[in-house]
C-alpha positions in Angstrom: 69.6 18.9 -66.3 72.3 17.0 -64.3 72.3 14.3 -67.0 73.0 16.9 -69.7 75.9 18.6 -67.9 79.5 17.4 -67.9 80.1 18.5 -64.4 80.2 16.9 -60.9 77.8 19.3 -59.3 74.3 19.3 -58.1 73.9 23.1 -57.8 72.6 25.7 -60.3 71.0 29.1 -60.7 68.7 30.5 -63.3 66.5 33.6 -63.7 63.6 34.8 -65.8 64.6 38.4 -66.3 62.4 41.5 -66.6 64.8 44.0 -68.2 65.6 47.3 -66.5 69.2 48.0 -67.6 69.9 46.7 -71.1 67.4 45.1 -73.5 66.2 41.5 -73.4 69.1 39.9 -75.3 71.3 36.9 -74.8 74.2 39.1 -73.7 72.1 40.7 -71.0 70.5 37.4 -69.7 71.4 36.1 -66.3 73.5 34.6 -64.8 76.3 37.0 -65.3 79.8 35.5 -64.9 83.2 36.6 -63.8 86.4 34.6 -63.3 85.2 32.8 -60.1 81.7 34.1 -59.7 78.3 33.6 -61.4 75.4 35.6 -60.2 71.7 36.4 -60.9 69.9 39.5 -59.6 66.5 40.9 -59.1 66.5 44.7 -58.5 68.4 47.8 -59.4 72.0 48.7 -58.5 71.9 52.5 -58.2 75.7 53.1 -58.2 76.6 50.6 -60.9 78.3 53.2 -63.1 80.6 54.2 -60.4 81.4 50.6 -59.6 81.8 49.8 -63.3 84.4 52.6 -63.7 86.4 51.2 -60.8 86.2 47.6 -62.2 87.2 48.7 -65.7 90.3 50.3 -64.1 91.0 47.0 -62.4 91.0 45.2 -65.8 87.5 43.7 -65.9 85.9 43.4 -69.3 82.1 43.9 -69.5 80.0 41.9 -72.1 76.5 43.3 -71.3 74.7 46.6 -70.7 73.3 45.5 -67.3 73.9 46.7 -63.8 74.0 43.1 -62.7 77.3 42.2 -64.4 78.9 44.9 -62.2 77.9 42.9 -59.1 79.4 39.7 -60.5 82.8 41.4 -61.2 82.7 43.2 -57.9 82.2 40.1 -55.9 85.0 38.4 -58.0 87.3 41.3 -57.2 86.4 41.0 -53.5 87.0 37.3 -53.6 90.5 37.9 -54.9 91.1 40.2 -51.9 89.6 37.9 -49.2 90.0 34.4 -50.6 86.7 33.4 -49.0 83.4 33.2 -50.8 81.1 34.5 -48.0 83.5 37.2 -46.9 83.7 38.4 -50.6 79.9 38.6 -50.8 79.7 40.6 -47.6 82.6 42.9 -48.6 80.8 43.6 -51.9 77.5 44.3 -50.3 79.2 47.2 -48.4 79.9 48.8 -51.7 76.6 48.3 -53.5 73.7 50.8 -53.3 70.2 49.9 -54.4 67.6 47.2 -54.0 68.4 43.6 -54.7 68.0 39.9 -54.2 71.1 38.0 -55.3 71.8 34.3 -56.0 75.5 33.7 -56.3 77.7 30.7 -56.9 81.5 30.3 -56.8 83.6 28.1 -59.1 85.7 27.0 -56.1 82.7 26.0 -54.0 80.4 24.4 -56.6 77.9 22.8 -54.2 76.9 26.0 -52.4 74.6 29.0 -53.3 74.8 32.2 -51.3 71.8 34.4 -51.6 71.1 37.8 -50.3 68.0 39.9 -49.8 67.9 43.7 -49.6 64.2 44.8 -50.3 63.4 42.5 -53.3 61.6 39.3 -52.4 63.5 36.1 -51.7 62.3 32.7 -50.4 64.2 29.6 -49.4 62.5 26.3 -50.1 63.4 23.5 -47.6 63.4 20.0 -49.1 64.7 16.6 -48.1 68.4 16.5 -49.2 67.7 19.5 -51.5 67.0 23.2 -51.0 65.9 26.0 -53.2 65.9 29.8 -53.6 63.2 31.7 -55.5 61.3 35.0 -55.6 57.9 33.2 -55.6 56.4 30.0 -54.1 55.3 28.4 -57.4 58.9 27.9 -58.4 59.5 25.2 -55.8 56.1 24.0 -54.6 56.5 20.9 -56.8 59.4 19.8 -54.5 58.6 21.2 -51.1 55.9 23.0 -49.1 58.3 24.2 -46.4 60.1 27.5 -46.7 61.8 30.5 -45.1 61.0 34.1 -45.9 64.2 36.1 -46.1 64.1 39.6 -44.6 66.1 42.6 -45.9 69.7 42.5 -44.6 69.8 38.7 -44.5 72.2 36.2 -46.2 71.5 32.5 -46.7 74.2 29.9 -47.4 72.4 27.1 -49.2 73.7 23.5 -49.4 71.9 20.3 -50.3 71.5 19.2 -46.7 71.4 22.5 -44.8 70.6 26.2 -45.0 72.4 28.8 -42.8 70.9 32.2 -42.4 73.1 35.2 -41.3 73.0 38.9 -41.1 75.6 41.1 -42.8 77.9 40.8 -39.7 77.7 37.0 -40.0 75.6 36.6 -36.9 73.3 33.5 -37.1 69.6 34.1 -37.5 66.9 31.6 -36.5 64.1 31.5 -39.0 60.5 30.4 -38.7 59.6 27.5 -41.1 56.4 28.3 -43.0 54.2 26.0 -44.9 52.5 26.5 -48.3 48.8 26.0 -47.9 47.8 25.2 -51.5 48.7 22.2 -53.7 51.0 22.0 -56.7 47.9 21.2 -58.9 46.7 24.7 -58.2 49.7 26.0 -60.2 48.9 23.9 -63.3 46.5 24.6 -66.1 44.1 21.8 -65.3 43.0 21.2 -68.9 42.6 24.9 -69.9 44.5 26.4 -72.7 45.9 29.2 -70.5 46.3 30.0 -66.9 44.3 33.2 -67.4 41.1 31.5 -68.6 41.4 28.9 -65.8 41.7 31.7 -63.2 38.7 33.5 -64.6 36.7 30.3 -64.2 37.9 29.9 -60.7 36.3 33.2 -59.6 33.1 31.7 -58.1 35.0 29.2 -55.9 37.6 31.8 -55.0 34.9 34.2 -53.8 33.5 31.5 -51.6 37.0 30.9 -50.2 37.6 34.7 -49.7 34.2 35.5 -48.2 33.4 32.3 -46.3 35.8 32.6 -43.4 34.6 36.2 -42.8 30.9 35.4 -42.6 29.7 34.1 -39.2 26.1 34.0 -37.9 25.0 35.4 -41.2 27.0 38.6 -41.1 30.4 40.0 -42.1 32.9 39.7 -39.3 36.7 40.1 -39.3 37.5 38.5 -35.9 39.5 35.7 -37.5 41.7 38.4 -39.2 42.1 40.2 -35.9 40.9 43.4 -37.5 39.4 45.4 -34.7 36.0 47.1 -35.1 37.4 50.1 -33.4 39.8 50.7 -36.2 36.9 50.8 -38.7 34.7 52.8 -36.4 37.1 55.6 -35.4 39.2 56.4 -38.4 38.7 59.9 -39.7 39.6 59.1 -43.4 40.9 56.4 -45.5 43.8 56.5 -48.1 44.1 53.5 -50.4 47.5 52.8 -52.0 48.0 50.4 -54.8 49.3 50.0 -58.4 47.6 48.7 -61.6 44.6 46.5 -61.2 44.9 46.7 -57.4 44.4 50.4 -57.7 41.3 49.9 -59.8 40.0 47.6 -57.0 40.8 50.4 -54.6 38.6 52.8 -56.7 35.7 50.4 -56.4 36.3 50.3 -52.6 36.3 54.1 -52.5 32.9 54.4 -54.2 31.4 51.7 -51.9 32.9 52.9 -48.6 32.0 56.5 -49.3 28.4 55.6 -50.2 27.9 53.2 -47.3 30.0 54.7 -44.6 30.1 58.4 -45.3 33.9 58.4 -44.8 36.3 60.3 -47.1 38.4 57.9 -49.1 41.3 58.8 -51.4 42.9 56.4 -53.8 46.5 57.0 -54.8 49.0 55.5 -57.2 51.6 54.1 -54.8 54.5 55.3 -56.9 53.2 58.9 -57.0 52.4 58.8 -53.3 56.0 58.0 -52.5 57.2 61.1 -54.4 55.5 63.7 -52.2 55.0 64.6 -48.6 51.5 63.2 -47.8 49.2 64.7 -45.2 48.3 61.8 -42.9 47.7 61.5 -39.1 47.3 58.7 -36.6 43.6 59.1 -37.0 43.7 58.1 -40.7 43.6 54.5 -41.9 45.8 53.5 -44.9 44.6 50.5 -46.9 47.3 48.9 -49.1 46.3 46.5 -51.9 48.7 44.0 -53.6 48.2 40.5 -54.9 51.8 39.5 -54.5 52.5 41.5 -51.3 55.8 42.4 -52.9 55.0 45.3 -55.2 57.9 47.6 -54.4 56.2 50.9 -54.9 53.3 49.9 -52.8 55.7 48.6 -50.1 57.6 51.9 -50.2 54.3 53.9 -49.9 53.2 51.7 -47.0 56.4 52.5 -45.1 56.0 56.2 -45.8 52.4 56.1 -44.5 53.6 54.3 -41.3 56.2 57.0 -40.8 53.3 59.5 -40.6 51.8 57.5 -37.7 48.8 56.1 -39.6 47.6 52.5 -39.1 48.0 50.3 -42.2 45.6 47.6 -43.2 46.8 45.5 -46.2 44.7 43.3 -48.6 47.1 40.8 -50.0 47.1 37.2 -51.4 50.6 35.9 -50.5 50.9 34.9 -46.8 53.9 36.3 -45.0 54.8 38.6 -47.9 56.7 41.8 -47.3 53.6 44.0 -47.3 51.8 41.6 -45.0 54.6 41.7 -42.5 55.0 45.4 -42.6 51.3 46.1 -42.0 49.5 46.6 -38.7 46.6 44.4 -39.9 46.2 42.0 -42.8 43.2 40.6 -44.6 44.3 37.8 -47.0 42.3 37.1 -50.1 43.0 33.4 -50.1 42.9 33.1 -53.9 45.7 30.5 -54.2 48.4 31.0 -56.8 47.6 33.3 -59.7 50.0 32.4 -62.5 48.9 34.6 -65.4 50.5 38.0 -65.4 47.1 39.7 -66.0 45.2 39.5 -62.7 41.6 38.2 -62.8 40.5 36.2 -59.8 42.7 38.2 -57.4 41.1 41.4 -58.6 37.6 39.9 -58.0 38.7 38.8 -54.5 40.1 42.3 -53.7 36.8 44.0 -54.6 34.9 41.4 -52.5 37.1 42.3 -49.5 36.4 45.9 -50.2 32.6 45.2 -50.0 33.0 43.4 -46.8 35.1 46.1 -45.1 32.5 48.7 -46.2 29.7 46.6 -44.8 31.4 46.0 -41.4 32.4 49.7 -41.2 28.9 50.9 -41.9 27.6 48.5 -39.2 30.0 49.5 -36.4 29.4 53.2 -37.2 25.7 52.7 -36.8 24.9 53.4 -40.4 23.6 49.9 -41.1 21.3 47.9 -38.8 21.9 44.2 -38.0 19.1 43.2 -40.3 20.5 45.4 -43.1 24.0 43.8 -42.6 22.4 40.3 -42.8 20.6 41.3 -46.0 23.9 42.7 -47.5 25.8 39.6 -46.5 23.2 37.4 -48.1 23.6 39.3 -51.4 27.4 38.9 -51.2 26.9 35.1 -50.9 24.9 35.2 -54.1 27.8 36.5 -56.2 29.4 33.2 -56.9 26.3 31.7 -58.4 25.6 34.8 -60.5 29.1 34.9 -61.8 28.9 31.2 -62.7 25.9 32.0 -64.8 27.8 34.7 -66.7 30.7 32.3 -67.2 28.3 29.8 -68.8 27.8 32.3 -71.6 31.5 32.3 -72.5 30.9 31.1 -76.1 28.8 34.3 -76.8 31.7 36.5 -75.6 34.2 34.5 -77.6 32.2 35.0 -80.8 31.9 38.7 -80.0 35.6 39.0 -79.4 36.4 37.6 -82.8 34.6 40.5 -84.4 36.7 43.0 -82.4 40.1 41.5 -82.8 41.3 43.5 -85.8 40.7 47.0 -84.3 43.8 48.9 -83.1 42.0 51.5 -81.0 39.1 51.1 -78.6 37.5 53.3 -76.0 35.7 52.6 -72.7 33.3 54.9 -71.0 31.5 54.8 -67.7 30.2 56.8 -64.7 30.8 56.2 -61.0 31.5 52.5 -60.3 31.4 51.8 -64.0 34.2 54.3 -64.6 36.4 52.4 -62.1 35.4 49.2 -63.9 36.1 50.6 -67.3 39.6 51.4 -66.2 40.2 47.8 -65.3 38.6 46.5 -68.6 40.8 48.8 -70.6 43.9 47.7 -68.7 43.1 44.0 -69.3 42.7 44.6 -73.0 45.9 46.6 -73.4 48.1 44.4 -71.4 47.3 41.1 -73.1 46.1 42.0 -76.6 48.4 45.0 -77.2 45.4 46.9 -78.5 45.5 50.6 -77.8 42.7 51.5 -75.4 41.6 54.5 -73.4 39.0 55.1 -70.7 37.0 58.2 -70.2 34.6 59.3 -67.6 31.4 59.4 -69.8 30.5 62.9 -68.6 33.9 64.2 -69.8 33.4 63.1 -73.4 32.0 66.5 -74.4 35.0 68.3 -73.0 37.3 67.3 -75.8 37.8 63.6 -76.0 34.7 62.9 -78.2 36.8 64.4 -81.1 38.6 61.0 -81.2 35.3 59.1 -81.8 35.0 58.7 -85.6 33.1 56.3 -87.9 33.6 52.7 -87.0 35.7 53.3 -83.8 34.6 50.8 -81.1 33.4 52.1 -77.8 32.5 49.9 -74.9 29.9 51.6 -72.7 29.2 50.4 -69.2 25.8 51.0 -67.8 25.3 48.9 -64.7 24.4 51.6 -62.2 20.6 52.2 -62.0 20.9 55.7 -60.7 23.3 56.7 -63.5 21.6 54.7 -66.3 19.8 57.6 -68.0 23.0 59.7 -68.2 24.9 56.7 -69.5 22.3 56.1 -72.2 22.6 59.7 -73.3 26.4 59.5 -73.4 26.2 56.3 -75.4 23.9 57.9 -77.9 26.5 60.7 -78.3 29.2 58.3 -79.5 26.6 56.3 -81.5 25.7 59.5 -83.3 29.3 60.0 -84.4 29.5 56.6 -86.0 31.1 54.5 -83.2 30.6 50.8 -83.0 28.9 50.5 -79.6 29.2 47.5 -77.3 27.0 48.1 -74.3 27.4 46.2 -71.1 24.4 46.9 -68.9 22.0 45.6 -66.3 18.9 43.8 -67.8 16.5 46.6 -66.9 18.6 49.1 -69.0 18.7 46.9 -72.1 15.6 48.4 -73.8 17.0 51.9 -73.6 20.2 50.8 -75.4 18.4 49.3 -78.3 20.6 51.2 -80.7 23.9 49.5 -79.6 25.6 47.4 -82.2 26.4 44.7 -79.6 24.9 44.3 -76.2 25.7 42.2 -73.1 23.0 42.2 -70.5 23.7 41.3 -66.9 21.3 40.3 -64.1 19.7 43.2 -62.2 21.4 43.2 -58.8 22.6 45.5 -56.0 24.2 48.5 -57.7 27.3 48.5 -55.6 27.9 44.8 -56.2 27.6 45.0 -60.0 31.4 45.4 -60.6 31.8 41.8 -59.5 29.4 40.7 -62.3 30.4 43.2 -65.0 34.2 42.5 -64.8 33.7 38.9 -66.0 32.6 39.7 -69.6 35.4 42.4 -69.7 38.0 39.7 -68.7 36.6 37.2 -71.1 36.5 39.7 -74.0 40.1 40.7 -73.3 41.2 37.1 -73.2 39.5 35.9 -76.3 40.5 39.1 -78.3 44.1 38.4 -77.3 43.9 34.7 -78.2 42.4 35.6 -81.6 45.3 38.1 -82.2 47.8 35.3 -81.4 49.2 37.0 -78.3 51.0 35.3 -75.4 48.1 35.6 -73.0 49.8 34.4 -69.8 53.1 36.2 -70.3 52.5 39.5 -72.2 55.6 41.2 -73.5 57.4 43.6 -71.2 55.3 42.7 -68.1 56.1 40.8 -64.9 53.6 39.3 -62.4 55.2 40.8 -59.3 56.7 44.3 -59.9 59.7 44.4 -57.6 61.7 47.2 -59.2 61.0 50.9 -59.0 
């Protein structure tokens, strides 16, 4: 880049934008520039219309429809008042309302970046004669493994040979240097066509990495995570807060914990939880699930739960992320970087942690004996091998996907754990193939939604739960009788009863509550290969972002 620029500078900023204000156009792309200032921004400026009106009266001309351009002009206006870059930034921050992370450069100080965090994630990479700012670690792991995590209300002045961190009053802040624990190679495709398929194939090794440190003397233990048994033993109820696939992982955890531990579990969409007055007490445990640890609605829900006095346990992947730091206790999934927007291996790790929490909770509550815990732990350790066996059948799933690629509507049905799994399968298909898909609790079909099932409409029926198999076979016959093209995903023992299905994927007979770990793999592979066959951008679907840091 330096070789292509006719400028004596070694400093630059750039941004991959997820549009909130103004469409994804060249005019709305970051950085936004004013006379002296260029700026990029992640977040939302809530009072930008008020600020824009002021700046228009001051003679500023706007070229975009974004809220971000307002910040660039405002800092420029403040710079003209103060004559100092840092003072101008601080002055402008006092006028801005909202959530943001800014990266700012000034024409008069070309070898310096000032960056600011207020809620939205911001990391500072610490190199040798070079320093970096980014919202995620993969952006600079090729250059350094050392970094700072910026906290809300902090400013960093970045130069090639030093980084100075201040609060909004310009008081210096001493930061802890953290180290990335995974290698740059983990953030590359490694010979696969896409990150998503690579990450699906990493699931067996990831589950070993996730579960291994929590298995000692043949049983599940969380001593290394400093998760006290008393917390699991004494909580009166559990509320799980998450968004998207993490919420679906939470639904799996709900079924498993309620079945094994006889504790009431609620699963709530974090953004909806934030919009009401929840009924929580210090006796309730709140479990927060997020791959990135930066999902802003989940973070906001966490803070609301803490304000009610509840203890918060988070299940996250990114070490020292905002959610991890705000939580009372953290269990890391240790999945390494997940680059594809559509989560796969992180989802599998999240449900594995859910199994382990349920097992430990059942044991400390006296509902599972030591021998039963050892037996359950042994079954957990068999998951990677069983999943590897399913992955070995990928060519079968690929061929099947080719015959489904031209449909525009598809339905999923399931009961119990299979319903939670169907929601995840449907989401995967929608987000990467752009195929319209809906999920229904199979028992609800007769209450109206079966009217949508007509001749040739594909229906994916999940029947992995032995205690619900007979009912699922009946529900599957109902859609078959109305002309649906049925793809059944079932345990081996149910295969004969689903003889009428147009297509069938049989999975090994295994512990009912662990079947989601097996059944999600064909769902992920089908979604992936359908999306590839439809010519979609699998790793970066339209309109989506990996870490959702805006409300």
